C-alpha positions in Angstrom: 125.2 102.4 107.7 122.3 104.3 107.5 121.5 104.8 110.8 118.0 103.6 112.0 116.0 105.6 114.5 114.1 104.2 117.8 110.9 103.5 116.8 108.3 100.3 117.8 108.1 97.6 116.5 106.7 93.5 117.1 108.9 91.2 116.2 107.6 87.1 117.1 105.8 88.4 119.8 107.6 91.4 121.1 107.6 95.0 121.1 110.5 96.7 120.5 112.4 99.0 118.3 113.7 99.2 114.6 117.4 99.6 116.3 117.1 96.9 118.6 115.2 94.0 116.6 117.1 91.1 114.7 116.4 88.3 112.5 118.8 85.1 111.7 120.5 85.1 109.1 119.2 81.8 108.1 115.8 83.5 107.8 114.0 82.6 104.5 112.5 86.1 103.6 116.7 87.4 104.3 117.7 84.3 102.0 115.1 83.7 99.0 112.6 86.8 99.7 110.2 84.0 101.0 107.4 85.7 102.1 104.6 88.5 101.7 104.0 91.9 103.1 101.0 94.6 103.7 100.6 97.9 103.9 97.8 99.6 105.7 97.6 103.3 106.3 96.4 104.9 109.6 94.2 108.3 109.5 94.1 109.8 112.8 94.8 107.0 114.7 92.6 104.5 113.0 93.6 101.8 110.8 91.8 102.5 107.1 90.1 99.5 105.3 91.4 97.4 107.6 89.2 94.1 106.7 90.6 94.7 103.5 93.9 94.3 104.2 93.5 91.6 106.2 91.5 89.7 103.8 94.5 90.2 100.9 97.0 89.2 103.5 95.4 86.3 104.2 95.9 85.7 100.1 98.6 86.2 99.8 99.8 84.0 102.7 97.5 81.5 101.0 99.4 81.6 97.7 102.6 81.5 99.0 101.3 78.2 101.4 102.5 79.9 104.6 100.3 79.4 107.4 98.9 82.9 109.3 100.9 82.7 112.0 98.0 85.2 114.0 94.4 85.1 114.6 92.8 88.6 113.0 91.9 89.4 116.4 95.6 89.3 117.5 96.9 91.2 114.7 94.2 94.0 115.2 95.9 94.0 118.5 99.3 94.2 117.8 98.8 97.1 115.1 96.7 99.1 117.9 99.3 98.9 120.4 102.1 100.1 117.7 99.7 102.6 116.9 99.5 103.9 120.4 103.4 103.4 120.9 104.5 105.7 118.1 102.1 108.2 118.6 103.3 108.6 121.8 107.0 108.8 120.7 106.0 111.6 118.5 104.7 113.0 121.6 100.7 113.7 120.4 97.7 111.1 120.9 96.8 108.6 118.3 93.8 110.2 117.4 96.0 113.1 115.5 98.2 110.6 114.2 98.9 109.6 110.6 100.8 106.6 110.1 101.5 104.0 107.8 101.8 100.0 109.5 104.2 97.8 107.8 103.6 93.9 108.3 106.1 91.3 107.0 105.7 87.6 107.3 108.2 85.2 105.8 108.3 81.1 106.0 110.9 81.5 109.4 114.2 80.0 109.9 115.9 77.3 108.4 118.6 76.1 106.6 119.1 77.0 102.9 116.9 74.8 100.1 114.7 75.9 97.8 111.8 73.2 99.1 109.5 74.8 101.3 109.6 73.3 104.6 106.8 72.3 106.7 108.0 72.4 110.1 108.9 75.7 110.9 107.3 79.4 112.0 106.8 81.8 110.6 108.8 85.2 111.2 106.4 88.5 112.2 107.3 91.7 112.1 105.3 94.9 112.0 106.4 98.3 112.0 105.0 101.9 111.8 106.2 105.2 110.7 104.9 108.5 109.9 102.8 108.5 106.6 104.4 110.5 103.5 102.3 111.7 101.3 102.2 113.5 98.1 103.3 117.4 98.2 100.6 120.3 97.8 102.4 120.9 94.7 102.0 117.1 93.3 98.2 117.1 94.2 97.9 120.8 92.0 99.7 119.9 89.4 99.8 116.2 88.8 103.3 114.4 88.5 105.1 113.2 85.1 106.1 109.0 84.6 107.4 107.1 82.2 106.6 103.7 80.4 108.2 100.5 80.5 107.6 97.0 79.5 106.6 95.0 82.5 109.6 92.0 82.8 108.7 91.3 86.6 107.1 87.6 87.3 103.9 86.3 86.2 102.5 86.4 89.8 102.2 89.7 90.7 98.7 89.5 92.6 100.5 87.9 95.4 102.2 90.6 97.6 105.4 89.4 97.8 108.5 90.4 99.8 110.7 89.8 96.2 110.1 93.2 95.1 113.6 93.1 93.0 111.6 93.8 90.2 109.5 96.4 91.3 112.8 98.3 92.6 114.4 98.1 88.9 111.2 99.5 87.9 110.7 102.2 89.9 114.2 103.5 89.5 113.7 103.7 86.0 111.5 106.6 86.9 113.5 108.1 89.7 116.5 107.9 86.9 114.0 110.2 84.8 112.8 112.4 87.6 109.5 111.0 87.5 106.6 110.0 90.2 106.2 106.9 88.9 106.9 104.1 86.2 103.7 102.7 84.0 104.1 99.4 83.1 102.9 96.9 79.7 103.0 93.4 79.3 103.0 93.7 75.2 100.3 96.0 74.4 98.1 95.9 77.4 98.4 98.1 80.4 99.6 96.4 83.6 100.2 98.4 86.5 103.0 100.7 88.0 105.7 99.7 90.1 104.2 100.4 93.2 100.9 101.8 92.0 97.9 100.8 89.8 96.9 102.7 86.7 93.8 103.7 85.7 92.6 105.6 82.3 89.9 108.2 82.1 88.1 108.4 78.7 84.7 110.4 77.7 84.5 110.3 81.4 84.6 106.9 82.6 87.0 105.2 84.6 88.8 102.1 83.3 91.7 99.7 85.1 93.2 96.7 84.1 90.9 93.6 84.8 92.0 91.4 88.3 94.1 89.2 87.1 97.7 86.9 88.1 99.4 89.9 86.5 98.7 92.8 88.5 98.4 93.4 92.5 94.7 94.0 93.4 95.2 97.5 95.2 93.2 97.8 98.8 91.7 101.0 96.3 90.4 98.9 93.6 87.0 98.3 95.2 87.7 101.7 96.8 87.7 103.4 93.2 84.7 101.4 92.6 83.2 102.6 95.8 83.9 106.2 94.9 82.5 105.7 91.1 79.4 104.6 92.2 78.6 107.2 95.0 80.0 110.0 91.9 77.8 108.1 89.1 81.3 108.1 87.2 80.9 105.2 84.9 83.6 102.1 85.6 84.9 99.4 84.3 87.9 96.9 84.5 88.9 95.4 81.2 92.3 94.4 78.7 93.9 98.2 78.0 96.0 98.9 75.4 99.1 101.2 75.6 96.7 103.1 73.0 94.4 103.6 74.7 96.6 105.1 77.6 98.7 106.9 75.5 95.1 109.0 74.2 93.2 109.0 77.7 91.7 112.2 78.9 93.1 111.5 82.5 95.9 109.3 84.1 95.5 108.3 87.7 97.7 106.8 90.3 96.5 104.5 93.0 98.1 103.4 96.1 98.4 104.0 100.2 100.5 106.7 99.9 99.8 108.7 97.2 95.5 108.0 97.6 94.6 108.8 93.9 97.1 111.1 92.4 96.8 112.5 89.2 99.6 111.7 86.2 99.6 114.9 83.9 102.8 114.3 81.7 103.5 111.0 80.2 107.0 110.2 78.4 107.3 114.1 78.3 104.3 114.6 76.7 101.1 116.4 78.6 97.9 113.8 79.5 94.5 115.4 78.2 94.8 119.1 79.3 98.3 118.8 80.9 96.2 119.4 84.5 94.4 117.2 86.5 91.2 116.3 85.7 87.6 116.7 86.6 87.4 112.8 87.2 90.2 113.3 89.4 88.8 115.8 91.2 85.9 113.8 92.3 87.7 111.1 93.0 90.0 112.4 95.3 87.2 114.5 97.3 85.2 111.2 97.5 88.7 109.8 98.5 88.8 112.3 101.7 85.0 111.4 102.6 86.2 107.4 103.3 88.6 108.7 105.0 86.8 110.9 107.5 84.1 107.6 107.2 86.8 105.3 108.2 86.8 103.4 104.9 
């Protein structure tokens, strides 16, 4: 059994550590994966695009018919406290700490029944850990990815804890010694196992349109803002497999990857086979957004 570190976390109203935190075996998150989650990057002790993450969490809760168990102020206070506690365990000031805050809300504890019970309290769990960023080599050279059919359920816009499909998808790329799995529903691009995917063609950034088939990453609006600031054309719509395979550049975005260039797909070079000029502009714009606090 893997040893868990004694790092701070919050569970149902109390601060503890992840090696001591316990939930009931009848928690619906454990039994059914009946819950939602959110991941908030923290730069220099400050949550990045916090309001966007709280808004998306509320949308996921509404879609799953789980009542938000805390006010926005309470969420912000818990996250701020954990950022301070984690930095303290590392022996550094919070304002020098980059972290990744994980939030999970499940429907709560009840006897096993597929029907959603209405008289139980949600389980609230929050933890934070070190942020793991792409290596300097990945930034300089880009990463390899593979393609696969998107076999997951059709409510991908909910950031659900039911992630077995994403686990299988990511394992496909891991087994191929690749960084991510770029997925298609039929002939159209959806997303990667744990990232959004962007196509660059003739200087324009294209992304799959927002729908129930794609998790609307926080970076959707951020990429649009960076493109506007850099005078890069930006458009959302249906993207075919052929457009992906003939892209000048392919990009991944996520909380941990920020913006990352795909330079090989299914063993073939993407464009020139090196990170392209649009990637460079978007990555630079992302760093400016971080310095401004999002």
